N, C-alpha and C positions, 0 to 999 in steps of 0.2 A: 347621930338619934337611935336609938331605936327601934323598930317599927315594930307597929301593933295595927295597921290598918293600911287596906288600899291607898287610901286618904295620904298617908305620911309618907308612903312612896314618894306620891307626886310632889309636896311639901319641899320632905329633905333633897329630890332632885333644884326644886326649883334652887333652894338655899344655895347649894354648893352650883348652878351656874352662877347664883348671882357674888362668885366672888369672882368668875371672871374678868380681868384688870381691861381687856380694851373693849372699853364701853358698844362700840357695835358686833364685834362679837359674843361679849354680854346680851343685846339684844335680840341675840339671832340665836342663840341657845337657849335665852329662856322661853322665847316663843317656840321652836324646836318639842322641847317640852313638855309645855304646856299643851301644842296642840297634836301631837304623838300620843300623850296618855288620853284624851278627851277621844282619840280617835280608837283608841284600843276600848275604852269603856265604852266607845257608842257601840262595836260591832262586838262585842264582848270575846273580842279573839282569845280563841280555841288555844292549848297550848301547843298541840296539834299543829294549828295554823299558822303561830304563830313558828314555828321548826319549818316550816316547811318556805318562810317567806325570808331568814334566813339562808337558808339552802339557794330560794332564787336570786340570791344579793350576791353570794360565792361564785353563781353561774354565771352570772353580767360578768364578774370580775373575771373569768376563766376565759371567755367566747373574747372582751378585747384584743384586738390584737394588733400590728401594724396599718393593719388593713380593713379595720370591722370595731365599732365603738359601739357597743350592745346597752351603755349607760347611756348614752347623748339620744340612741335609738330611743330607748325608754322615754326618754322625759319626749322630746318628742311627739311620742302615742299620745300619755298620759298627757299634753296640749300645756305642759309645764315648758319648757322650751319658746312656744311664740305666746304666754302667757307672760315671760317673764322679760320679753323683749316690748312686746307694747307697752307694759305697761312702764321703762326704763328710757322709750324713744318719743319721739311728736309730743312732746310739749306733758314728758309722764302721760302719759294714755289720751290729751287729749286734741290730741289732733291725726288727720289722715300720718303716715311717715312712709318712706322708701325702705325703712329698716326690715329684714327678718331673720327669719333662722341662719344660723351657721350652718347644721346639717353634717353628717359624719364623714362629708367625703372630700374636706378642704384639706390641700398640701401644701407644703412653704415651697418656696425656690422652683414656680411655674418658672420657664422661661420667656424672657421679656421677645415682644413682636412688635415690632414699628408699625404704626397706625394705617393702615389698610390692608394689612397683611396676614395670617391665617393661621387657624390655630391648629388643622388639621396638619396631623403628622406619619396615619398612616395611610394605609387605603377605606377608606370609611364612605358605603354606601347611605347616601340620601340623599334630600335633597337640597340644594344650596342654602344660603340664609345672609343676606347680609345687616348688620346690626350695627346702625347709626348711634349713639349716645351723648350724651351731654349730663357735665357734670355740674348741680351747682349748691349754693347755698339760702338760705333758709329766705333769705331775699333775689331770689331768684340769678346773683350775681356769677359768672363763670369761673370758676375755680382750676385756675392753670397748676398743672405741674402736681396732676393727682397723678398716683399708681392707684394701676386700676387693676385687679386679681383678677380672670376668669376661668370662672369654669364648669363645665354640662356632661350630661349622661349622652349615649349615645345612641342612635338611633334604632339600638337593638337593644335600649335599656337602661343599661352594665355604661359603667364609666371604667375608666382602664385601669383601673388599681382592682377594677375584681376582673378587668377579663383580659387573659395572654393573650387573644391576636389583634390586640391594639397596641401600639409604643408606645411607652415609657410616656409621660404627660403626654399623649393626644387627647385634645377638644378641652387643651389649656393652656394658659401665657397670661402675660401682663403687658400694660401697658400705660403710657403715661400721656394726661388729656394735654391741649394745646394751651392756645393763649386764647380760646372760648371757651374751654372748657370742654372740648370736643375729644372724642374719640371713637376709632370706626376699624372695626373687621369683620373673615369673611370665615365661614363656616361652616356646618351641615344642623336642617335642624332636628332638635331633640324631641325624643319622643315621653311621654308617661313612664313609668317604672313601678314595678314592685319594690319597698323598703324590705332587706333582705329575714326569713321572716325561720332558718332554722333552731332559735333559738327561742328564747325568755317572750321575747316580742312579738313572735310567731306565735306560739300557743297563745298568750291572752288574746291576739286581734281574732283567733278561730275560738275563740270561747265567749266575744264577744261578737261574733257572726258579721266583721268588720272585712271587709278588703285589702289589701296590702298597697292598693296602686296610686303610688303621689304625681300630680298632673304636671307635663310634662314646664321645663323650669328655666331659664340662665341662672347662672351666679355671679353674684361680683361680688365683691370684696376694695375697696375703697378707703385710700391715706393718706391722709393733709395734715402736716402737722394744723394744730390751733383748733382740729374739729375731731368731732370722736369717730372712727372706724365704722364705715358702712360697710353692715352686712346686709346683700341684698337676693333674693330671688323673682324674679320676672316671669309670670305663671301665661301661660295660652288658654283665654275663655274659652278656646273652643274644644279644649281637654275632656273628655267623656268621664272625666274625675273631678274635675274641678269643685264641685259643690261638695267633696266627699274627702276630702285632703285624711289619710292616718295622720299625718303630722299636724295639721289646724293651724297649716303656713299660710293659705292664701288671703289677702284682704284685697278691698276696692282700688287699692292705690299700689298693690304689685301686678294688677290685670297688663298684660300686653298687647300690642297691635301686628298678632305675625301674621304679616299682609299674603298673599300671594299671588306675583305676579306671573303671565303665562307667555308672555312677550319676553324677548330677548332685553341685555342691559343694554342702556346703549352706546357701554364703554368699555366693562367690567365683561368678560370673555370667562370669567370663570361662572357664572352667571349664568347657566342656561336654564329653560325654563324644564321646568314650572320651578320657581325656587320663592323664597321668601326673602323679606325686608321686617325687620324693625328696628323701629325710633323710640326712645325713650329717654327720659331725664329721669337722673340722681337726684336728689338733694340732700343736702350732709348738712348734722346741725355741731353747731359750735360745743366745745367741750375737750377733754384729755382725749391722746391722742395714744389709744394702748392695742394692739395688736392679740388676740386672742390666744390659745393654746390649741393646736393643730391636735385634731380628734386624730388622725393618722399619720403617717411617715409614710 
């Protein structure tokens, strides 16, 4: 078509998208064009703003490295990651779910650790934390033999991929649930931390007068054939930023009870007072078992 008006651009683009062979890809592209063109009309995007927008997209690509993913960070900071998660889990958004954001710091090939072991691999000062957890299906039946990948930030608010003072794979480990669906391990209590603010996301947060601090949380990625891969974050409800997570990831189902103990643990000498315990139940939904792409190496 020879373009005669702004409306012709949209109708011609939609006609081109409609020729896409794959029905799902066709649905996505047609909706994308419809809403993207509608957005441009609504805000009356200027030429200069358009050039700035494309420059921002290019900058986000250049900022993404083996240890940092600016695009994933931006998706979380706009609430997109959380929305996609909640719409696709918990009965398509109808019930609570243990599912949460993957985040930008998951790595493949965490070291295997026996139940009861520790994921602390270098000198990491902080209060000891004992995690006991259970993995069940939606009927509450324990899931044995599930592979559980655990990771979290250190008590200084850095993942080991960000911190040369930590050993490789510090505060990461892979466990297997026992016949009762349980796994347990020792670590140190994490704290909240600022998301990286040296790029596009940081400029956006400053422009919105938003802080960058994520509330303290424990990551888990759980795999068992016949179930959807469960990606979860269990948050500390006492964290100062629990109500203002810049990644919009905190739900009621993901609040954990990080209990403070002032006395010695009766059997484990690693748990010197003060120490904390966390007991949490992860619920897996039936579905396709498909690992996500790791955001960093």
